[in-house]
Each structure stands twice: as C-alpha cells, then as structure tokens.
C-alpha positions as CSV (number, residue, x, y, z in Angstrom):
1,X,3.2,-81.2,-47.8
2,X,6.1,-79.7,-49.8
3,X,5.5,-76.2,-49.9
4,X,4.6,-73.7,-47.1
5,X,1.3,-72.5,-48.7
6,X,0.2,-69.1,-48.8
7,X,-1.6,-67.5,-45.2
8,X,-4.8,-66.4,-45.7
9,X,-5.6,-63.2,-44.4
10,X,-7.7,-60.3,-44.2
11,X,-7.3,-57.2,-46.7
12,X,-10.3,-55.1,-45.9
13,X,-12.5,-54.6,-42.8
14,X,-16.0,-54.1,-44.2
15,X,-18.2,-54.0,-41.0
16,X,-16.3,-54.4,-38.0
17,X,-19.2,-54.4,-35.9
18,X,-19.2,-58.4,-36.9
19,X,-15.8,-58.8,-35.2
20,X,-15.2,-60.4,-32.1
21,X,-15.8,-58.2,-29.2
22,X,-12.0,-59.5,-27.7
23,X,-10.9,-57.7,-30.8
24,X,-11.6,-54.0,-29.8
25,X,-9.9,-51.5,-28.2
26,X,-11.1,-49.1,-25.7
27,X,-12.0,-46.5,-28.3
28,X,-14.4,-49.1,-30.1
29,X,-11.9,-49.9,-32.7
30,X,-10.4,-53.1,-34.7
31,X,-7.9,-53.3,-37.0
32,X,-6.9,-55.8,-40.1
33,X,-3.5,-56.7,-37.8
34,X,-5.8,-57.6,-35.0
35,X,-8.5,-59.7,-37.2
36,X,-5.5,-61.2,-38.9
37,X,-3.7,-62.5,-36.0
38,X,-7.3,-63.8,-34.5
39,X,-8.0,-65.5,-37.5
40,X,-4.4,-67.1,-38.1
41,X,-5.3,-68.7,-34.6
42,X,-8.6,-69.9,-35.2
43,X,-7.0,-73.0,-37.1
44,X,-6.6,-76.6,-35.3
45,X,-2.7,-76.3,-33.9
46,X,-0.9,-78.1,-36.0
47,X,0.9,-80.3,-33.2
48,X,-2.6,-81.9,-32.5
49,X,-2.8,-85.8,-33.1
50,X,-3.9,-87.0,-36.3
51,X,-3.7,-83.5,-37.9
52,X,-1.6,-85.0,-40.6
53,X,-3.7,-87.5,-41.4
54,X,-6.8,-85.5,-41.6
55,X,-5.3,-83.0,-43.8
56,X,-3.7,-85.7,-46.0
57,X,-7.1,-86.9,-46.3
58,X,-9.2,-83.9,-47.5
59,X,-6.0,-83.1,-49.5
60,X,-5.2,-79.6,-47.3
61,X,-2.3,-77.6,-47.2
62,X,-2.9,-76.7,-43.6
63,X,-5.0,-76.5,-40.8
64,X,-5.8,-72.2,-41.6
65,X,-6.8,-73.7,-45.3
66,X,-9.6,-76.2,-43.7
67,X,-10.7,-73.0,-41.1
68,X,-11.3,-71.1,-44.2
69,X,-13.1,-73.6,-46.0
70,X,-15.2,-74.5,-43.1
71,X,-16.2,-71.1,-42.6
72,X,-14.1,-70.5,-39.8
73,X,-16.6,-72.3,-37.8
74,X,-15.4,-73.9,-34.6
75,X,-16.8,-76.2,-31.9
76,X,-15.1,-74.2,-29.1
77,X,-17.3,-70.9,-30.2
78,X,-18.8,-68.9,-27.6
79,X,-20.8,-66.7,-29.6
C-alpha cells in the first residue's frame, strides 16, 4: 500500500429514516457528519490480525474499501 486512499463519504442524505437509530438526536434528526462517522467505524480495524494479508489478497487499499464493496454489511449488525 503505497498511498492513502481517499475515504468514501456520504455527501447526501436521501432517506434518513433508514439510518441507524443511534444516530438520531432528540429531535429525530441526523446529519451527514454523523452518518460519515458511523460509516468510517464500520470497517474492520486496521489493527486486526491478518488484515494486511486479506487486503493484499483482495487487492484493496483499505478496510473501508472492503466494507463499501460488501455494502457495509457486518456479521455483528444488530438491526
């Protein structure tokens, strides 16, 4: 991995009703900033054992790219 890839980010909220409930404030609103923070933390931690090998085998630059290619799905999802 020679360079730091551009981080994917949310630029528009189309239907906030599908956002994770934990992202809504007391008025029932969420923001692009909150969604971007949540998205960045969905990836496998870079410190995870064997993650470099996984990324190399899949020819990916980051665990965020891996999450994006898998539609952000995670085995630890609760909703």
